[in-house]
Structures are given as structure tokens and as C-alpha cells.
C-alpha positions in Angstrom: 0.0 0.0 0.0 1.2 3.5 -0.9 0.8 5.0 2.6 1.2 8.6 1.5 -1.6 8.2 -1.0 -3.7 6.4 1.7 -3.2 9.4 4.0 -4.1 11.8 1.2 -7.3 9.8 0.5 -8.2 9.6 4.2 -7.6 13.3 4.6 -9.9 14.1 1.7 -12.7 11.8 3.2 -12.2 13.4 6.6 -12.4 17.0 5.5 -15.2 16.5 3.0 -17.2 14.2 5.2 -17.9 11.9 2.2 -16.3 9.0 0.3 -18.0 10.1 -2.9 -16.8 13.7 -2.7 -13.3 12.4 -2.0 -13.5 10.2 -5.0 -14.5 13.0 -7.2 -11.8 15.3 -5.9 -9.1 12.7 -6.3 -10.4 11.4 -9.6 -10.7 7.8 -8.1 -13.5 5.4 -8.0 -15.5 5.2 -4.7 -14.3 1.6 -4.3 -10.7 2.6 -4.5 -11.2 5.3 -1.8 -12.9 2.8 0.4 -10.0 0.4 -0.1 -7.3 3.0 0.8 -9.0 4.0 4.0 -9.6 0.3 5.0 -5.9 -0.5 4.4 -4.8 2.5 6.4 -7.1 1.4 9.3 -5.6 -2.2 9.0 -2.1 -0.7 9.0 -2.8 1.5 12.1 -4.9 -1.2 13.7 -7.5 1.4 14.6 -10.9 2.5 13.3 -10.5 6.0 11.9 -14.0 6.8 10.7 -17.5 6.2 11.9 -19.7 5.5 8.9 -23.5 5.8 8.7 -25.7 6.0 5.6 -25.8 9.8 5.8 -22.5 10.9 7.3 -18.9 10.1 8.0 -17.4 11.3 11.2 -13.9 10.9 12.8 -13.2 8.7 15.7 -10.6 9.8 18.4 -7.9 7.9 16.5 -9.1 9.4 13.3 -8.7 13.0 14.8 -5.0 12.2 15.6 -4.4 10.5 12.3 -5.9 13.5 10.4 -3.5 15.9 12.1 -0.5 13.7 11.5 -1.5 13.0 7.9 -1.9 16.7 7.1 1.6 17.3 8.5 3.1 14.5 6.5 1.4 15.6 3.2 2.5 19.2 3.8 6.1 18.0 4.4 6.0 15.9 1.3 4.8 18.8 -0.8 7.5 21.0 0.6 10.1 18.4 -0.3 8.8 18.1 -3.8 8.7 21.8 -4.4 12.1 22.5 -2.8 13.6 19.7 -4.9 12.0 21.0 -8.0 13.1 24.5 -7.3 16.8 23.5 -7.3 16.3 22.2 -10.9 14.9 25.6 -12.1 11.2 24.5 -12.2 8.3 24.9 -9.8 5.9 22.0 -9.5 3.4 20.6 -7.1 0.0 22.0 -6.1 -1.0 25.2 -4.4 -4.2 25.8 -2.7 -5.7 29.3 -2.6 -8.8 30.9 -1.4 -10.4 34.2 -2.4 -13.9 35.8 -2.7 -16.1 35.1 -5.6 -16.0 38.6 -7.0 -12.2 38.8 -6.8 -11.9 35.4 -8.3 -14.2 36.3 -11.2 -12.8 39.7 -11.9 -9.1 39.3 -11.3 -7.7 36.2 -9.8 -8.8 33.7 -12.5 -6.9 35.6 -15.2 -3.9 36.2 -12.8 -3.7 32.5 -11.9 -3.9 31.6 -15.6 -1.0 33.9 -16.5 1.1 32.6 -13.5 0.6 29.0 -14.6 1.6 29.8 -18.1 5.0 30.7 -16.5 5.1 27.6 -14.4 3.4 24.9 -16.4 4.4 22.1 -13.9 2.4 23.8 -11.0 -1.2 23.1 -10.3 -3.5 25.5 -8.4 -6.7 24.6 -6.5 -8.8 27.7 -5.9 -11.4 27.7 -3.1 -13.9 30.5 -3.9 -15.4 31.4 -0.5 -16.7 34.4 1.3 -16.3 33.2 4.8 -13.0 32.9 6.8 -11.3 29.5 6.6 -8.8 27.8 8.9 -5.8 27.8 6.6 -4.0 25.2 8.4 -6.8 22.8 8.8 -7.9 23.3 5.1 -4.2 23.0 4.0 -4.5 26.4 2.2 -1.3 28.0 1.1 -2.5 31.5 0.5 -5.8 33.5 1.2 -6.5 36.6 -0.8 -8.8 38.8 1.3 -10.2 42.3 1.2 -10.1 44.0 4.6 -9.2 47.0 6.5 -8.0 44.8 9.4 -6.6 41.5 8.4 -6.4 38.6 10.7 -3.6 39.4 13.2 -2.9 35.6 13.6 -1.8 35.4 9.9 1.1 36.9 8.1 -0.2 39.6 5.7 1.3 41.1 2.5 -0.6 44.0 0.9 -1.3 43.5 -2.8 -3.4 46.5 -3.8 -5.8 49.2 -2.6 -9.4 48.4 -3.0 -11.8 51.3 -3.6 -15.5 51.2 -3.8 -18.2 53.2 -5.5 -22.0 53.5 -5.4 -23.5 52.5 -8.7 -26.9 51.9 -10.2 -28.4 51.2 -13.7 -29.4 54.1 -16.0 -32.9 52.6 -16.0 -33.2 52.7 -12.2 -31.9 56.2 -12.0 -34.3 57.4 -14.8 -37.2 55.9 -12.9 -36.2 56.9 -9.3 -34.0 60.0 -9.8 -30.4 60.7 -9.3 -29.5 61.4 -5.6 -27.7 64.7 -5.2 -26.7 64.3 -1.5 -25.9 61.3 0.8 -29.1 61.9 2.8 -31.3 61.2 -0.3 -30.0 57.6 -0.3 -32.4 56.9 2.5 -35.4 57.1 0.1 -33.9 54.8 -2.5 -33.9 51.1 -2.9 -30.5 50.0 -1.8 -28.6 46.7 -2.4 -26.3 46.0 0.5 -24.0 43.3 2.0 -25.3 41.0 4.6 -22.1 40.8 6.5 -21.2 44.5 6.8 -22.6 47.9 6.1 -26.1 46.4 5.7 -28.0 49.4 7.1 -25.4 52.2 7.4 -23.2 53.6 4.6 -20.4 56.0 5.4 -19.2 58.5 2.8 -16.6 61.2 2.8 -15.9 64.5 0.9 -13.1 66.8 1.6 -12.9 66.0 5.3 -16.7 65.9 5.6 -18.2 62.6 6.8 -21.8 61.4 6.2 -23.3 58.3 7.7 -26.6 57.3 6.0 -29.1 54.8 7.2 -30.3 53.1 4.2 -33.2 50.7 3.5 -32.0 47.4 2.2 -34.6 45.8 0.0 -32.1 43.1 -1.1 -29.0 42.0 0.7 -26.5 39.3 -0.1 -23.1 38.1 1.2 -21.4 38.4 -2.1 -20.6 41.3 -4.5 -21.3 39.8 -7.9 -24.9 38.9 -6.8 -25.5 42.4 -5.9 -23.8 43.7 -9.0 -26.3 41.6 -11.2 -29.1 43.0 -9.1 -28.0 46.5 -9.9 -27.6 45.7 -13.6 -31.2 44.5 -13.5 -32.4 47.8 -12.1 -32.8 46.6 -8.5 -31.3 49.7 -6.9 -28.1 51.4 -5.8 -25.2 49.1 -4.8 -21.8 49.5 -3.2 -19.3 47.8 -5.4 -15.6 47.4 -5.6 -14.1 49.3 -8.5 -12.2 46.2 -9.8 -15.7 44.7 -10.5 -17.7 47.9 -11.5 -15.3 49.8 -13.7 -15.7 47.8 -16.9 -19.5 48.3 -16.6 -19.2 51.9 -16.0 -17.0 52.3 -19.0 -19.6 50.4 -21.1 -22.5 52.6 -19.7 -24.4 49.6 -18.2 -23.9 51.3 -14.8 -23.5 54.9 -13.6 -21.7 56.2 -10.5 -24.0 57.6 -7.8 -22.7 60.6 -5.8 -19.3 60.7 -7.7 -17.9 63.5 -5.6 -18.3 61.4 -2.4 -15.8 58.6 -1.7 -16.3 55.4 0.5 -13.7 54.0 2.9 -10.9 52.2 1.1 -9.8 48.7 2.1 -6.7 46.7 1.1 -6.3 43.4 -0.8 -4.1 41.3 1.3 -2.3 38.0 0.7 -2.5 36.0 4.0 -0.5 32.9 5.0 0.0 31.0 8.3 3.8 31.6 8.7 6.9 33.0 7.1 8.8 29.9 8.1 8.9 27.1 5.6 7.2 29.2 2.9 7.6 27.2 -0.3 9.3 28.6 -3.4 6.1 28.3 -5.3 4.1 30.3 -2.7 6.9 32.9 -2.7 6.9 33.0 -6.5 3.1 33.5 -6.6 3.3 36.2 -4.0 6.0 38.1 -6.0 3.9 37.7 -9.1 0.7 39.1 -7.6 2.5 42.0 -6.0 4.0 42.9 -9.4 0.7 42.4 -11.3 -1.4 44.5 -9.0 1.2 47.2 -8.4 -0.2 50.6 -9.4 -3.4 49.1 -11.0 -6.2 51.6 -11.6 -9.4 49.5 -11.1 
């Protein structure tokens, strides 16, 4: 039995909670996944998983095995990448996470261009709005937009993230164009479920305005609100990296252009500076260079 492969299979089953999901992820048959887990249990002489018709959960032995398996797999990946780097080529697999809007607007193209430079690398991108445990999920790099990044992680700023208030021409023709922040209170607003849902803060030449808005439609993700704005659903707060192409095409218009919204920063986050693989370092440097001085 290839014990490293068995550990990889077991780890995928444990983290996904499903033999079928692990089989799909690893491009194996479900029977092969079951066999690897059974042989790992036989080798360790311990039951690692509790199986029912609806769920798969870890036993106490399985919890210990999962932690050690993740450590072993991470170490093996480091060895592969460090060995490959001495030969002038990066290979192995990187696991990234970012928001759906950033993935759609910027990261998909950036990753494609990076992989063209390093064709032996593979990248697995987890598009997620919520925070993830990078160590537990074996994620090498998280790309997040925040004014206060997680202090428990190492942060490298990539770019400034500005936002705008936007709406479709059809909506503004029907409901009027706001001339002052206070007028937003009588408009249909599209807001984020996780932050700024009912209060928007705007600034102009040292003047600050906080407006209580009525959110007729909220969501936890920017591209959903963008599509609602395009459909005439109201005024939305959008990052410029997502909205600018639609502003240039005339599909959206800026609302209150003389007022600005608080800026945030796009950060690359990772668990530790120690043992940072050459592939992660190369990707970090690539993203810093790509996003330097961009005008989104």
C-alpha cells in the first residue's frame, strides 16, 4: 500500500465528510477510496471513521491520524517543491482561497498567467466568502479584502481596494439621481449581509456622512449585488475592480461621484513566514508585481 496516498485519501474523506466527494476530488472510484481507507485502518490497527448511511465522522484515533496525515502531506509537498526549485522549475500543487467577486474579476486571469510561466504547477482555488482555517484546510494562500486583516496570519498587501455607489441608468431614470448622501435613505439599496447592511459612510473633503439606508435586497457576495444593480434593482456599493468595466460600457452609472467610500486593502494572507515554499513565494511576488499601481 502507498501509505502517503492512503493518507491523502483519508484526509480528503475526513475533510469533505464523504467518500463520494473524496473520490470526485481525487479522480478515483469510490471503491478505491474505500480500499485505501480500509488498508490505512488495518495498518494502524484502529478505526478512523464512523460511517452511517448519511455521514462520515472521525473517531478519536481518526482525529489524531488526520492531524499527522496533514503534517506528512504538507512536508512531502515541501520536499517536492524544494527539490523541483533546485532544478529551476516549480511544481506541485498550491491551494488558494479568495472571494467570488475577486476570483471572477481578477484572480482567474492572474492565476492563468502565472501557470503559463510555471506549467508544472497546479492550483486549486477555493472561492469562499467566509474565513477559513488555513492550516486545517491546507490552504497555502488566502487573498482577502479587509481594513483589518487577521492578526494571527502573516499579511502582505497587494493592492488598494476602492468602492463606488452604482446603479443602472434605467433605475436612475425611474427613481431619480441622488444629489446628496441623505437622499439615499429614500432609494432602494442593495447591501452586504455581512457588513454595512444598514449604514453607509461617505466622505468628501474632510466631511463625513453616515446614512441609514433601507436594504430591499442584501447578499453576502458582491457579484450577486452587481447583477441586481444591472437589472435595475437599486443602488449598490461595489468594488471598482468589479464595477469599472460596466461603468465604461455605460451599463452602470456612478452615484454621488464627488463622495468617496472608505478604502480597504487586498491582502495575501498565509500562516507563517517559516517554511514558505518557493512556489508560494513566486506567486506572492507575481501578484505584487501584477497588482502594483493598477487603476481599477
